[in-house]
C-alpha positions as CSV (number, residue, x, y, z in Angstrom):
1,M,24.5,13.0,-47.8
2,S,22.7,10.5,-45.7
3,A,20.4,12.2,-43.2
4,R,22.1,10.7,-40.7
5,R,25.6,12.2,-42.0
6,H,24.2,15.6,-42.1
7,L,22.6,15.4,-38.5
8,L,26.0,14.2,-37.2
9,L,27.9,17.2,-39.4
10,A,25.4,19.4,-38.0
11,F,25.9,18.5,-34.1
12,A,29.5,18.1,-34.4
13,A,29.6,22.0,-35.9
14,A,27.0,23.1,-33.2
15,I,28.9,22.1,-30.1
16,G,30.7,25.2,-29.8
17,S,28.5,28.0,-30.5
18,A,25.7,25.8,-28.5
19,A,28.2,25.7,-25.4
20,S,28.6,29.9,-26.0
21,M,24.9,30.4,-26.0
22,V,23.9,28.2,-23.1
23,A,26.7,29.8,-21.2
24,Q,25.0,33.2,-21.4
25,V,21.9,32.3,-19.9
26,A,21.1,32.2,-16.3
27,A,20.5,28.6,-15.1
28,P,17.8,27.6,-13.0
29,A,18.4,25.2,-10.0
30,A,20.8,22.6,-11.1
31,P,20.0,19.1,-10.4
32,R,21.8,16.6,-8.1
33,V,23.3,14.3,-10.8
34,F,26.8,13.0,-10.9
35,E,28.0,11.8,-14.5
36,I,26.2,14.8,-15.8
37,D,27.7,18.4,-15.5
38,A,24.8,20.0,-13.2
39,A,25.1,23.3,-13.9
40,T,25.5,22.8,-17.9
41,L,22.3,20.7,-17.6
42,A,20.6,23.6,-15.9
43,R,21.7,25.9,-18.3
44,V,20.4,23.8,-21.1
45,K,17.0,23.6,-19.4
46,A,17.0,27.7,-19.0
47,S,18.6,28.1,-23.0
48,A,16.2,29.6,-25.8
49,D,18.2,27.1,-27.8
50,Q,15.6,24.2,-27.5
51,S,17.6,21.4,-29.4
52,I,18.9,19.2,-26.8
53,V,15.2,19.3,-25.2
54,R,14.0,18.3,-28.5
55,H,16.4,15.4,-28.6
56,A,16.0,14.5,-25.1
57,I,12.3,14.2,-25.8
58,A,13.0,12.2,-29.1
59,D,15.0,9.7,-26.6
60,A,12.0,9.8,-24.1
61,A,9.4,8.5,-26.7
62,K,11.4,5.3,-27.3
63,A,12.3,4.8,-23.7
64,L,8.4,5.1,-22.5
65,K,7.9,2.0,-24.5
66,T,10.3,0.4,-22.0
67,E,8.6,-2.5,-19.9
68,P,9.2,-2.9,-16.1
69,H,11.4,-5.8,-15.8
70,S,13.2,-7.2,-12.5
71,V,15.9,-9.9,-11.3
72,V,12.9,-11.7,-10.5
73,D,12.0,-12.3,-14.5
74,K,15.1,-14.7,-14.5
75,K,14.6,-18.4,-15.6
76,Q,17.3,-19.7,-13.1
77,T,17.5,-19.6,-9.4
78,P,21.0,-18.5,-7.9
79,P,22.7,-20.7,-5.5
80,S,21.0,-18.7,-2.7
81,G,17.9,-19.8,-3.7
82,D,16.8,-16.5,-3.7
83,K,15.6,-14.9,-7.6
84,H,16.1,-11.3,-5.7
85,D,20.0,-12.0,-6.1
86,W,21.7,-11.0,-9.3
87,Y,22.7,-14.0,-11.4
88,T,24.9,-14.1,-14.6
89,Q,27.1,-16.4,-16.3
90,A,30.3,-15.6,-17.5
91,G,30.6,-14.6,-21.4
92,Y,34.3,-15.7,-22.2
93,W,34.4,-19.3,-20.5
94,W,33.5,-22.2,-22.5
95,P,33.3,-26.1,-21.8
96,D,36.5,-27.9,-22.3
97,P,36.4,-30.4,-24.8
98,A,38.9,-32.4,-23.0
99,N,37.0,-32.4,-20.4
100,P,32.8,-32.3,-20.8
101,N,31.7,-32.4,-17.5
102,G,34.7,-30.3,-15.6
103,P,35.1,-26.6,-15.3
104,Y,34.7,-24.4,-18.0
105,I,38.0,-22.3,-19.5
106,R,38.5,-19.0,-21.2
107,H,38.3,-17.8,-24.5
108,D,39.0,-14.3,-24.0
109,G,36.9,-12.1,-26.1
110,V,34.8,-15.1,-27.4
111,K,31.1,-14.8,-26.5
112,N,29.3,-17.8,-25.1
113,P,25.6,-17.8,-26.1
114,E,24.7,-19.5,-22.8
115,K,25.6,-15.8,-21.4
116,G,22.1,-14.8,-23.2
117,D,19.9,-16.8,-21.0
118,F,20.5,-14.7,-17.8
119,T,18.5,-11.6,-18.4
120,D,19.6,-9.9,-15.3
121,E,22.1,-7.9,-16.7
122,S,21.1,-6.7,-19.8
123,F,17.3,-6.0,-18.0
124,F,19.3,-4.0,-15.7
125,H,20.9,-2.0,-18.6
126,K,17.4,-1.5,-20.2
127,T,15.9,-0.2,-17.0
128,V,18.7,2.0,-15.9
129,G,19.4,3.6,-19.4
130,A,15.7,4.4,-19.9
131,A,14.8,5.5,-16.4
132,R,17.9,7.9,-16.7
133,T,16.7,9.1,-20.2
134,L,12.9,9.5,-19.0
135,A,14.1,11.4,-15.8
136,L,16.1,13.9,-18.3
137,A,12.8,14.6,-20.4
138,F,11.2,15.2,-17.1
139,Y,13.8,17.5,-16.1
140,L,14.0,19.5,-19.1
141,T,10.2,19.5,-19.7
142,G,8.1,19.3,-16.5
143,N,6.2,16.5,-18.2
144,E,4.9,14.1,-15.9
145,Q,4.9,11.5,-18.1
146,Y,8.3,11.1,-18.4
147,A,8.6,10.9,-14.5
148,A,5.7,8.6,-14.1
149,R,7.5,6.0,-16.4
150,A,10.8,6.8,-14.8
151,A,9.6,6.0,-11.2
152,L,7.8,2.7,-12.3
153,L,11.3,1.0,-14.0
154,L,12.8,2.6,-10.7
155,R,10.7,1.0,-8.4
156,A,10.0,-2.5,-10.2
157,W,14.1,-3.2,-10.1
158,F,15.1,-1.2,-6.8
159,L,11.8,-0.8,-4.7
160,A,9.1,-3.3,-4.9
161,P,9.0,-6.2,-2.4
162,A,7.9,-8.7,-5.4
163,T,10.3,-7.8,-7.6
164,A,13.6,-5.8,-5.9
165,M,17.1,-6.7,-6.3
166,N,19.0,-7.4,-3.6
167,P,21.9,-5.1,-3.1
168,N,24.8,-7.4,-3.6
169,L,26.6,-9.0,-6.8
170,N,27.3,-12.4,-5.2
171,Y,26.6,-14.1,-8.1
172,A,27.5,-12.2,-10.8
173,Q,29.2,-13.9,-13.6
174,F,29.8,-17.6,-12.5
175,V,31.8,-19.8,-14.4
176,P,30.2,-23.4,-14.4
177,N,31.6,-26.2,-12.2
178,R,34.2,-23.2,-11.1
179,N,32.3,-20.7,-9.0
180,N,29.2,-19.3,-8.2
181,G,30.0,-16.0,-9.0
182,R,33.2,-13.4,-9.4
183,P,34.7,-10.3,-8.7
184,A,34.9,-9.7,-12.8
185,G,30.8,-10.0,-12.6
186,I,30.9,-6.1,-11.0
187,V,31.7,-4.3,-14.0
188,S,28.3,-5.8,-15.5
189,A,26.7,-3.3,-13.1
190,R,28.7,-0.6,-13.9
191,R,25.7,1.6,-15.1
192,M,24.3,1.8,-11.4
193,P,25.2,5.4,-11.3
194,E,22.7,6.1,-14.2
195,A,20.0,5.3,-11.4
196,V,21.4,7.3,-8.7
197,D,21.6,10.3,-11.7
198,A,17.9,9.6,-12.5
199,V,16.9,10.1,-8.8
200,G,18.2,13.4,-9.0
201,L,16.5,14.3,-12.0
202,L,13.2,13.3,-11.0
203,A,13.4,15.5,-8.0
204,G,10.0,17.4,-7.3
205,S,7.9,15.6,-9.5
206,K,4.6,14.3,-8.1
207,N,5.4,10.9,-9.3
208,W,8.5,10.5,-7.5
209,T,7.9,10.4,-3.4
210,A,9.5,11.2,-0.3
211,A,9.5,7.1,0.3
212,D,10.7,6.2,-3.1
213,D,13.6,8.7,-2.6
214,A,14.3,7.1,1.3
215,G,13.8,3.6,-0.3
216,M,16.6,4.3,-3.3
217,K,18.9,6.1,-0.6
218,D,18.4,3.2,1.4
219,W,19.0,0.6,-1.4
220,F,22.4,2.3,-1.9
221,A,23.5,2.5,1.1
222,R,23.3,-1.3,1.7
223,Y,24.6,-1.7,-2.3
224,Y,27.4,0.8,-1.3
225,S,28.3,-0.8,1.9
226,W,28.2,-4.5,0.0
227,L,30.8,-2.8,-2.7
228,T,33.2,-1.3,-0.4
229,T,33.7,-4.2,2.2
230,S,32.6,-7.3,0.5
231,E,36.1,-9.5,-0.9
232,A,34.4,-9.3,-4.3
233,G,34.0,-5.8,-4.2
234,K,37.5,-4.9,-2.9
235,A,39.0,-7.2,-5.1
236,E,37.6,-5.6,-8.1
237,A,38.3,-1.9,-6.8
238,S,41.7,-2.5,-6.8
239,H,42.0,-4.7,-10.5
240,P,44.2,-2.8,-12.8
241,N,42.3,-2.7,-15.8
242,N,39.0,-1.3,-17.1
243,H,37.2,-3.5,-14.3
244,G,38.9,-1.4,-11.2
245,S,38.0,1.8,-13.2
246,W,34.3,0.9,-13.8
247,C,34.2,-0.2,-9.9
248,E,35.9,2.8,-9.0
249,N,33.1,5.0,-10.8
250,Q,30.5,3.2,-9.1
251,I,31.7,3.7,-5.6
252,A,32.7,7.9,-6.1
253,A,29.3,8.3,-7.4
254,I,27.5,6.6,-4.9
255,A,29.7,8.0,-2.1
256,L,29.0,11.5,-3.6
257,Y,24.9,10.5,-3.1
258,L,25.0,9.1,0.1
259,G,26.7,12.3,1.1
260,K,30.2,10.5,1.9
261,T,32.1,13.8,0.0
262,E,35.3,12.6,1.4
263,E,35.3,8.9,0.7
264,A,34.9,10.1,-3.0
265,R,37.2,12.9,-2.5
266,K,39.8,9.7,-1.5
267,T,38.6,7.4,-4.4
268,L,39.4,9.9,-7.4
269,L,42.6,10.9,-5.9
270,S,43.8,7.7,-6.3
271,V,42.6,7.1,-9.4
272,R,44.6,10.4,-10.4
273,D,47.8,9.4,-8.6
274,T,47.8,5.7,-8.9
275,R,45.3,4.2,-11.4
276,I,45.7,6.3,-14.3
277,P,49.5,6.5,-14.3
278,A,49.7,2.8,-14.1
279,Q,47.4,2.2,-16.9
280,I,48.8,4.7,-19.8
281,D,52.2,4.8,-21.1
282,A,54.1,7.6,-23.0
283,K,52.8,6.3,-26.0
284,G,49.3,6.5,-24.5
285,L,48.8,2.8,-25.0
286,Q,46.8,0.9,-21.8
287,K,48.8,-2.0,-21.0
288,Y,46.0,-3.9,-19.3
289,E,43.8,-3.6,-22.3
290,M,46.7,-4.1,-24.9
291,A,46.6,-7.5,-23.4
292,R,42.9,-8.4,-24.4
293,T,41.8,-10.1,-27.6
294,K,39.8,-7.0,-28.1
295,S,42.7,-4.3,-27.5
296,F,41.0,-1.2,-29.0
297,S,37.2,-1.8,-27.8
298,Y,38.8,-2.6,-24.3
299,S,40.9,0.6,-24.5
300,A,37.9,2.8,-25.3
301,M,36.2,0.8,-22.2
302,N,38.6,1.9,-20.3
303,L,38.6,5.4,-21.3
304,H,34.9,5.4,-21.0
305,A,35.4,4.8,-17.2
306,L,38.1,7.6,-16.8
307,T,36.5,10.4,-18.9
308,T,33.2,9.6,-16.9
309,L,35.4,9.2,-13.5
310,A,36.7,13.1,-14.7
311,A,33.1,14.4,-14.7
312,V,32.5,12.7,-11.3
313,A,35.3,14.3,-10.0
314,R,35.2,18.2,-11.7
315,P,33.0,19.3,-9.0
316,L,35.2,18.3,-6.3
317,G,38.2,20.6,-7.8
318,I,39.9,17.2,-9.1
319,D,41.1,17.4,-12.6
320,L,41.1,14.0,-13.8
321,Y,42.8,15.2,-17.4
322,Q,45.5,16.9,-16.0
323,P,48.5,14.3,-14.8
324,R,49.8,14.9,-10.9
325,K,53.2,15.2,-12.7
326,P,53.0,17.6,-15.2
327,G,54.2,16.1,-18.4
328,A,53.1,12.6,-17.5
329,P,50.8,10.5,-20.0
330,G,47.4,10.6,-18.8
331,I,43.6,10.3,-20.3
332,L,44.1,12.8,-23.1
333,T,47.0,11.0,-24.6
334,A,45.4,7.8,-24.1
335,L,42.6,8.9,-26.1
336,D,44.9,10.6,-28.9
337,A,46.6,7.0,-29.1
338,L,43.2,5.9,-30.1
339,L,42.2,8.8,-32.3
340,P,43.6,7.7,-35.6
341,Y,41.9,4.6,-35.8
342,D,38.5,5.3,-37.4
343,P,36.3,3.1,-39.4
344,Q,38.7,3.7,-42.4
345,H,42.0,3.3,-40.7
346,P,42.1,-0.2,-39.3
347,W,43.4,-0.7,-35.5
348,P,46.9,-2.4,-36.1
349,H,46.9,-4.3,-32.8
350,E,44.4,-7.5,-32.0
351,Q,40.7,-6.9,-32.0
352,I,39.0,-10.1,-32.8
353,E,35.7,-8.2,-33.0
354,P,35.2,-6.2,-35.9
355,D,33.3,-2.9,-36.2
356,R,34.0,-1.4,-32.6
357,E,35.3,1.8,-33.4
358,D,32.3,3.5,-32.3
359,S,33.2,2.2,-28.7
360,L,35.5,5.4,-28.8
361,C,32.5,7.6,-28.9
362,P,31.6,7.9,-25.5
363,S,34.7,9.4,-24.2
364,L,34.9,12.0,-27.6
365,Y,31.9,13.4,-26.2
366,Y,33.4,13.8,-23.0
367,A,36.8,14.9,-24.4
368,A,35.1,17.5,-26.9
369,G,33.2,19.0,-23.9
370,Y,36.4,19.2,-21.6
371,T,38.9,20.5,-24.5
372,H,36.6,22.1,-27.1
373,D,39.1,21.3,-28.8
374,P,37.6,20.9,-32.8
375,K,40.0,17.8,-33.1
376,Y,37.6,15.9,-31.0
377,S,34.1,17.1,-32.3
378,D,35.4,16.4,-35.6
379,A,36.4,13.1,-34.3
380,L,32.6,12.1,-33.7
381,K,31.9,12.5,-37.2
382,R,34.8,10.1,-38.6
383,F,33.7,7.9,-35.9
384,A,29.8,8.1,-37.0
385,C,28.7,8.6,-33.1
386,E,25.2,8.4,-32.6
387,A,24.9,11.0,-29.8
388,S,21.6,11.1,-27.4
389,A,21.1,14.1,-25.4
390,V,23.2,13.2,-22.5
391,D,26.2,12.7,-25.0
392,E,25.4,16.4,-26.4
393,I,25.2,17.6,-22.6
394,A,28.7,16.0,-22.0
395,A,30.2,17.5,-25.3
396,L,29.2,21.4,-24.3
397,G,31.1,20.8,-21.3
398,S,31.2,22.9,-18.3
């Protein structure tokens, strides 16, 4: 048995016992985070079992090597003339052979390599992912080297006047010769709440100042205003597929960060009462994702959004796993519909990009933590899921 396989088996077997151990420990004050269960995180910090802490340190050792990047690093200048504006090209749009100088045409699921020439999206994901990883290690250990690097990354992307992103996505995923940006581009920034959680984990660090904190609050207040009032933001939030799910996750998490609890509650109740029933059929298939050429990975992507939304909703007493109408299909119905199709059992529907079974892993961690059902922790082994410390915390549940 490979070392990696051994670790996967050990992790899955340990979920239940670790959850019990963590739950018995008196917890320190919980951090102000939204996609991670704050109370569980506090108990992990206080627990005598330091396995997750060691994992967080190992994750942070890699994240310490992340260089600060920003939107001004890109080669291209957006139509606004301001490099501080996010600017990316749509990935599934290609030149039209019948009209080479005309508008690009769509080939769903087929990536145009031109997209890779635009760096804002990739640098953003690296920045916020590393910042949250480092901030988590700081919270669990108190080691200021992690906080210092996380603060450096966040300041470069959000705060430093020379490099900060303008708080809008007006020019996200433009299509050449068609438009300057699309509502669909908002999904590219779906990890915004990770930056918010990083801020909560940095509380108390000498490397994260009151001015930093106020600056992030101001940035996200302006971004939230754009997201909820712009035509692009409203269009994306109303989109019925994974785009709308991820947009509403941003709205709910950022609203809570800004103290707009009732606005977050309204969004989350709409997800429970309207979005989930419209997306998932009686068999658990997600009709808007099944229409895609990558129907498995997009179904998994939407489930990732829904299980993340469920984590955001739970502290408000809203359980997105339980349908409003008893017995109706819900998140777990949809997850169970994908569960048989691990790498050894091919998905029987269209999926033009192979080897994407691991796209189900994020939802499996959340489901394992919510249900404590062995079938989900066992599935982590079948799908060869590679856990981060954040994933391990999700799998512990609350």
